[in-house]
Residue, then its C-alpha position, 0 to 999 in steps of 0.5 A: f905821128q901827126n896827131a900826136v905832134a898837134m896833140a902835142e902843140s895843144k899842150v905847150a907852145r911849140g914856137n919856132v920848133k922844127v919837126a921832121v917825120t919820116l917813116d921808111p916805105d916799108v912800116p907796118d901799121i902797130q897793132g895795138d891800143q891806138f890812143q895809147l899809142r897816140q899818147l905815148f907819141t904826143n907825150l914824147v914830143t911834148n917833152g921834146f917841146e918843153a926840152l926846147g923852149g921854143k927854138g930847135h929841132v924835133w925829129i921823128h923817125a919810123r922804120h921796120l926792123h927784123l930782129e934776132d932773138d937778143g933776148g929783150l923781145g921774147t922772140d925764143g930764138h926765131a926772127s921777129e919783126a918790130v916798128i923802131v921809132d926813135v923821137s929825138d932833139d937838139g935840146p939840153g939834154l938830160p943829164g947822165e944821173l936823171v936818165d934812171r929815174i925819169f920813168s919813175p912816177f911823179f919825177t919831174t924836173k919841170p916846175q909845174g911838171s906831175g912827173l907822170g908822162l914819162a911813167i905814162v910812156r913806159k907803161i904803154v910800151d910794156a902793155h905793147d910788149g915793147r921796150i923803150d931806150v933814152t941816149a944822148r944825142p951826139g952833139g946835145g940834145t936827147a933821143f929816145r927809140v920805142t922798140l913795138p913789136l908787130a903782132g902776132a909775128h911770134q906766131l908765124f913760128e910756132 
């Protein structure tokens, strides 16, 4: 995640934004395209930096989770494992009417934005059979939750 933060800093000025990265001790490596995964988290952190305008906080928290079948990750009734990564900030937040549109290609609220950052994030998450959710943080800001299944976990039950 430190590489993603460094790459985000090369794209937009961080200013006085404080970044806190916490990884639970049992978080396994995510099997997948490491370049794409770095791009995914770089885009999320970049959005946080842009939303904060040079002051505030970005939090990245990763944890290992055993999932029961919730229909969301195709576990066909068996427990599976995933890595959950929350990327959140205490910026101005996202108006509720925009939540359904932010992952659409070319949709942007930024004067100089291409509207591709979050569309790329969604494509990478989908390519890794994952899920991404966005919510307003209590007290202000935005929270993205990325759920990525561990590759091959379903094979344990076949």
